[in-house]
N, C-alpha and C positions, 0 to 999 in steps of 0.2 A: 504494500500500500504506500503510495507516495505521500510525503510530508507536505502539508500546506503551510506556507509562511504568510503571515499577515503584514509583512513589511511592504511599505509603499515603494514603488519603483522610483528611483531618482530621476528627476527630469530637470533639464536646464535648457533655456532658450533665451536668445537675445530678442527683445521686443522692439527696441528703438535705441539708436545712438544719436546724440545731438550735442550741439554747443549750447550751453546754458548761459554763458556770459563770456565776453572777450573784450580786451582793451589793449591798445598800443599807444604809447606816448613817446614823443621825442622832444623833451622839454628844452633842449639846447640846439635845435636845428634852426637855421641852416649852418650855424657856426661850427657844429661838431663835424660836419663834412669837410671842412677846410683844415682840420687839425690832424696831427699824426695819429694813426689808428693803433692804439695799444690797449686792447680790451681786457677787462677783468669781469668775470661773470659770477653773479650771486643767484643761486638756484634754490627755490623753495617748492616743496611738493606736499600737498595735503589731500586727504580723501574724506568723504562723508557718505554715510549710508542711511537711507530712509526707507522704512518698511511702508509699502503701499498696500492696497487691498489684493485679495486673491493670490497670495504667494508671489506678488510682484515686489521688486526692490529697485529703488533708484540708487545707483552708485555714481558718485561724482568725484572726479580728480580736479584739483586746482593746482596749476603750475604758475608760479610767479618768478619772473626772471628780470633782474636789473643788470644792465651792462654799462660799465663805466669805462671811459678812456682817460687815462691819467686819473684825475679826481672829478671829472665832469661826467654827469649821467648822459649816456648816449641814448639809451632807450629803456623803457620798462614795458614788458609784455605780460599779460595775465590771461590765461585761458582756463575756463571751467568747463570741462568736457564731461558729459554725463551719459548714462545709459540706463535703460529699464530692462531688468532681467527677471525672468520667471524661474523660480527655484522651488521645487517641491520634492518631498521624500528624503531630504537630508536631515541628519541628526543635528542637534544643537552644536555638537563638537565639529561637525563638518561645515555648518553655515558660516562660522567665523572665517575660516580660510577661503571659502567661496567668495564672500563679499569683501573680504579684506585683502585678498591676493589675486585670486583667479579673475574676478571681474575687472579690477584695475589693470591687470595684464592685457586684457582685451582692449581697454580704453586708451592705453598709453600711445600706441601708434597714431591714433587720431590726434592726440595732443601734440605729438612730435610734428606731424604734418601741419597743423594749424600754426604752431609757433614758427616753423620754418617759412611758411608762406607769408605770415605777418611781417617778419623781420626783413625778408627779401623785398616785399612791397613797400616797406618803410625806407628802402634805399641802403640797407646795410648788408654786409656779407652774410650769406646763409648761416643760420645757427642750427646745427643738428644735435638734438639731445641724445646723450648716451643712453643705452638701455638701463632700466631700473630693475633691480631684483626685489620684486614685491613680496616674495616668500620670506626673504631676510628681513625686510621692513616689518612685515606682519609679526615675525618671531620677536623682533626687538620690541615692538609694541606690547606683545604679551608679557615679556619680561619686565617692562616698565610698569605695567598694570599690577603684576604680581608683587613687585618690590615696593609699591606705593603703600604708605602706612594706612592700615584699616581696609585694605583692599581684599576682595574675595577673588578666588581663582575663576576666571571667565575665559572660555575658549572662543 
């Protein structure tokens, strides 16, 4: 006799990928274009997850990049790239990595393309973002949460 398992089948699908917000500023143009180009890049990355109805989740990546040449701000670019993902049948322990690492991995190439296009259209040399290890970032986040005073272990 075959065993019956009442475990729900894991299902994942991408419902929508979209830019939620985008900005590009060149506060020192046109003067910045006449100066020696010696860029330094400040890169910040954040993510946000919101539970929607019917096993839908919005995952959003926010990338903020400030590029300076010498001590002058050349440009600032910010992209908030989001996606709506359908996730069902995953345990609580599996949901954390899905929305904290797997979904951001899907969104990052879109962010990379948007940043590259904005920078090039702004008249600057193309900026190609290096790949990001979202698995490592998620693990670091878990360690920080577990080490925080009064925190509970959450996966």
